[in-house]
N, C-alpha and C positions, 0 to 999 in steps of 0.2 A: 279340533275333535268335536265331536256332536254329542250332544245333551244325552246325559241316560234317564229314561223315564221307565218307570215299572209301572205292570197295569197286573191287578189281580182278578181274577175271574175273567183271562184272556182268551177261554178256548172255544167261546160261543157269543152271539148276539153283541149286546154293548161292548162287552169287554175285547173282543174279537175287532170289530169297528173303531172301537177307540185307539189300538194297537194299531192298527192298518194306517189312520189319520196322521197319527205322531210322527209314525216313521216315515209317513210322504212329505213330512214336514221336516224331515233329516232328522228325526231322535234316532238314536240306537234303543228300541223298546223290549224290555225283559216282560216276554209275556209269559204270567205264572198262571197254573194250573195245579185241582187236588189230583187231577185222573192224569197222568203222564201223557198214553197212550190218546186222549184225545186232545190233549194240550198238543201232542207233537204234529197231530194233523191239521190244527187248525195254524200252527207255525208255519207248516209247510204251503199252505196257502199265499202267506205273506212272502215266504223267501220264492218263490215262482211269480210273485208282482216286481221280484227285484228290490224286496224291502231288507233294511237291516234290524233284524231281530234274532232273538234268542229264547229259548223256553227251559225253566226252573219249573221245579214242581213246587208246590204250596199249598199246605193246607191253614187256611187264616187261625183255624181253630187252634191250632197246635204254636205255641211259646218258643218251642225249639226249631220250628219250620221257618219261623219269621227269624229267629236269631242266625239259622244256618244260612239263608238269603244273604241279610246284610252282612254275614261276612267273608262270601262269594263276591257281594258287588264291592265290598272294600279291598278285596284282593286284586280285583280284575275290572273295577272301575274307578276308584278310587272315594268315588261319591255320586251322589243322586239331583238331578235338576226334577223331575218331577215324579209324584206317587199319585197313583189313581187307585182309589180304594174302591172296586167295582165290586168285588165278589160278594154276594146276596142270596137267599133261600126267600122263595115265600109257600112252605108248604099245607100252610092253613087252605082250608077247601071246605066248600059248602055241600058238596056232593062226596066227601069223605065220609066213609061207615065202620073205618075202624075205632072210631074213638081217638085215635091218637093225633090227628091235625085237625080237629074241626074246625071250622071257621067262627061259629056260634064261640061269642065269648063265655056264654054262660058253661058252656063244654071244655072249651080247650083246657089241657091238663097243664097246669103250673111249670111242669116239665118241659112242655113242647115251646111255652113261653121263653122261657130259658135258654134251650136250644137255640130259637130262631138270634136272639139278644146276644148270644155268643158268635156266631156268625156275622150278624150285621152290624153291630155296634162294638164287641169286643175285637171282633177281627182289625176293624180299623184302628183300633186303639194298640193293639199288637204292633201292627205293623208301623205305626206314628213314632211308638217308642223304640222302637228297633233299628230303625232308619233316622230320627233323629239328631245323632252323630255325622251322618252322612249326609243328610239335605244341605246342600251348598247355598251360600249368599245368594238370597232371588229364588229358590226354589219354590215350588208349587205342589202345595198337594191339594188333591179335590176329593171328597167326598161324597160318591153315588147314593143320593140321597132318594126322596118320595113325596108326592104332596099328599101321601096318605100320611106323613109323619106331621102334616102342619097343625098346630095345636089350633091355629086360628080360622081352620076350614071345618067342614064336617065330617066329623070321625066317622058314621055311619054306624051299623050294627055288628060291624065282622073286623075279622084280621086283627085281632087284638095283639098278637105278639109281634106280626110285622110292621102295627102302627108304630109300637111303643118302641121297636127298634131303631125305627127312622126318627122317630124326636128324640130318642136318647143321642143317636147319631148326631143328630144336628147338636146337641150341647157339646159333644167331643167337638166339633167344628170352631164352634164359640171359645171353646178354653184353649187349643191348640192353638188359634190364630194370634190370641195376647201372649200364650208363653211362647212360641215361634217367632215374635213380631221384632225381637231385639237382631234376627240376620235375613230380618226383611223376607221373610217367607211367607207366602199366603196362602191363608187354607178357607178352603171354601166347599159348602155344599151344593151340589145341583141334582136339581128334578132334570132326568131326563125326557120326562113326559109318559106317556102310555105306548108302550113300544113292542112291534110285532116281534117276541121272543117266545121262548120257551115258559117265560115266566110271566110273560104280556099277553101272550094267546096270538091267534092269526087275526082277531078284530081290531085289534090295535090299530089307531090311525097312520103311527108313526112306525117308517122303518129303521133300522141297527143303526143306521147312517145319520140320520135325523137325530136319535136321541145322542150319538155319539159326537155329534158336532156341539151338542152343548156341554159336554162335557171338557171338550178339546178346546171350548170357547176358554173356561175355568185353569186348563191347564196352562194355557200359553198369555195370559195374562200382561200386558206392560207393566213398568214400573210403577205407574199411576193408579192402576187396577185395584180393586177392592178386595177387601180381605172379612174374615168372618161373619161373611153373607150366604143366603140362601138365595139361587138362582136357575131359571128357565129359561134359556136362549138368549143368555146375556141381560134379563131383566128380572130384578130384585122380587122376590116373593117373599110372603110377611110369615113369620115364625110358626 
C-alpha cells in the first residue's frame, strides 16, 4: 500500500511540484485545489507522467470543505501519512491602486489582513484539526512558511498581512509539534525560498522544483528527524 499524501494548493507552482515529487517517491497524492477546473488540468499533467494522483476540491477557508475531505480520506484511504499545507495568498502589492490590497502597512485595511490570515494561517489550522484523527503514527505535517515571517529577520516596510500570517503559521507549527508528538508525528515549517511562481514572480532565483524539494525533504524525514522547527533546504532557520 502506498503512503497517502495530501497537498493543498496543488494546481500550480510549488504545490504542483510537491505533488509531482511525492508521487515520484511512490506516494498516492491527493491534490487539492479551490478551482476544480484548474486542479483537473494540473492533475492531468501528472497522470500523463504515469504518477499516482487524484484531485479533490478544497477551499482551506472552509471548515466544511476540510471536514468533507477528511471524510473522503477516511472512507477511501483510512489514514494519512503526509499533510502539506501549501495553499496561500499574497495579495498585497505596492502597485495596488484600489485601496483594498496595498502593501503599505499604514494603508492596508484590517479586513485585508484578516483575509490573508484566514487562508495562510487558519487554513492550515483547519486542515490539521480535521485530519489529526487520520494522521497515522509517524506521519509528517509540513507548513509552507516564508522567511518574510521571521521575527529574527528584517521585516522591511511592507506586506504586513502576509508577514503576520507566516509568523502566526510558525506558531501553529510549534504548537502542533507538541500536541501530536505522542503519535511520533513530526510537524515543521519550511521556507521554500523565493520561487518563480505566480506569487513569487519571474525574477525569483529558484525554480518551483527547487522550492518543492525543500518541502519534500520535511515531508519525508527519517524517524530521527527534527520536529517543531523552521527549515530551508534542510537547514534550520531562526524563528
